[in-house]
C-alpha positions, 0 to 999 in steps of 0.5 A: 544469545546472539541476535537472529538476523535472517538470510534469504534461506529464511525467507518466507514470503505469503500472498495477501488480499485486501479489499480497500472498499469503504477503508481509511486510506492511510489506516490502510496505507500503514498495514499495508507497508508494514506488511511489506517490510515484514515488521509483523514477522518475528523474524524481521530484519531491517536489511532484507526484503522479508515482507509479503506480497501484498494485492489490493482490490477496489482502490477506486472505492477507498476513503479519505477523511476530512477534507483529504479529498479535496488536497491537491498532490503536486509534481514537477516536470523537470522544466523551468515552472513545470508544477502541476497539481491535482487533487485527490478526487480528481484522481479517484475519479480519473483513470489511474485512481489506484496510484493515490494508495500506491502513493501513500503506501509509498510515502509510509516506507522509508526513502532508500533502494530496499523500499524501491524493491520491497514496492515491488511486492506491491499489486494494487487495481482499480476494481475486484478482478486481479490476475493472481488467482493463482498464488492462492492468497489469504484474505486480510480483513482490515475493515475487522481490525479497528472499527476505526479502519472504515468510514461510510460514504 
């Protein structure tokens, strides 16, 4: 028996819609990262972009456990002494709350060219509106998968 390796003609990409309201960030990010890579498919091939297109809505209503809301996120401007930080709470209450979800998913993928390509299949929106109705996405209920996936505010 030979090992199956997917070719571009074998790849079948679906559109998946996930409502992030009340869902724990890390649990959501790990499910989304698995879907983006395509590891949920029996035809998974590590060197191919065979994951689904994922739409996440209500990213501003995501939940964080423990003191992670007050944990700072650091970045560097590229200039000497240019290290900056902002807490997760400041980002979630700011102009682009979807960046917390994007960064969490990005950090759950292996670093490389393929992962950057797979990140283009992720669309995150802070509100319940999204412009992808024409793709008729399937709803994936992350809350119902496991009771630990949700947390009340």
